[in-house]
C-alpha positions, 0 to 999 in steps of 0.5 A: 695049809701053812698059817702064813697068809703072805710069803715073800721070797727073795723078791726084787723089783725095779721101775726102770731097767737102769735104775736101782732096785726099789725092793732088793732081795726081800724075804718076809712071811706074814702070819694070819691074824698078825698086825704088821707095820712096815716103816721107812722114809720115802724111797725105802721100798715100803709102798712098792712092797705093798703094791707087789703083794696086791699084784699091782706090780709084779716082781722082777725076781723072786716070788710072792704068795698070798694064801698060796696063790702066786701073785704073778699068776694072771688067773689068780689076780682077782682072788688075790686082790679079794684075799688081800684088799688094798686101801690107799693114801688118798681115800678120794681115789678109791670112792667111786659112787655118789652114796656111801652104801653104793660105793661099798656095794661096788666091789661085790657087785662086780664079783656077781654076788647075790643082791641079798648077800651084798646087802648083808655085807654092806651093812656088816662092813659099815657097822664094823667101821662105825659108819652105818648111820652114814650109809645114805650120805654122799662120800664127798661130805664126809671127813677124811677119817670117815672117808678112809673108814668107808674105803676100809669097809669097801675092802671088808665087803669083799670078805678080804682076810688081809687088809693092806693099807698104804699110808692110809693116815698120811692125809688125815688130821690127828682125830682122823688118824685116831679113828682109822687106827682104832678101826684097824685094831678092832678088825685085827682083834676080830681076826683080820690080818693087817699090814700097815705101811706108815711113817708115823711111829705112834702108829707102828708101836700099836702093831704086833710087829714092826719091819723097818725098810731102807733103800729096798732092804729090810733092816729091822724086824721084830716086836715094837719093843725089840725094834725101837730100842735101836734108837741110833740105828733107826735114826741112821735110816732117817726115821724118828723113834717114839718120843717117850722111848727117846725120853726114857733113854735120856733118863737112863743116861742120867742114871735112872734105872729104867728098862731100855724098851719103853715105847708108850707114855703110860708105861713110863708114867707107871714106872716113874710113879712106882 
């Protein structure tokens, strides 16, 4: 089997017959264990692409394979959603039970998994996202960041190899965003494939790979350093670049000898202190 967990081949999708394509001829392969961030302004097609991978939507043209399974194959629907679990923007829409541990057990119970195995998976998932001590709490009493970590734990309890997150931090405060990003980096270090849809540049720089979408097309694809050095192009797509990248470029214009691909504050500080 190939080491690609997701293969997207010339996929097109439109919501209504006479509308423009929301995703227009996109091809993208995602390797197992990769942390990929997809960014783009509203209407760029990034959330549509996430829903296509998870079989919530089906391509108008082209094919998507998740671990070799065709997303348009009805018989594979649950296997696909188990392999590539989805976490949405609003965690309240994903929480179904009145107690945290019951919420996480909901998915495995629906798959008919043995109760002892469910107990183990729920505990493991909660420990992984750092929420084990909250297992008896009602979810509505948790903070936004904590709720989103519970939603991620729900995907982990299904034994998903890949976690697709559609703007999971959009409704969170800075500390909630930080909690979620730390959880994702930890899961990725443990071998999970992470596909993060976001519009926050400081989140995208933490990925292995950044894909920029605009009007249904992929415009840039590479490491954060390769992508974010294209400041003028990125701004044409209505996006910002990390502030430190912009600062570094301004310093270069003033005559400082700096690399053109600085994306983190610590990096710039280290170079300037030398």
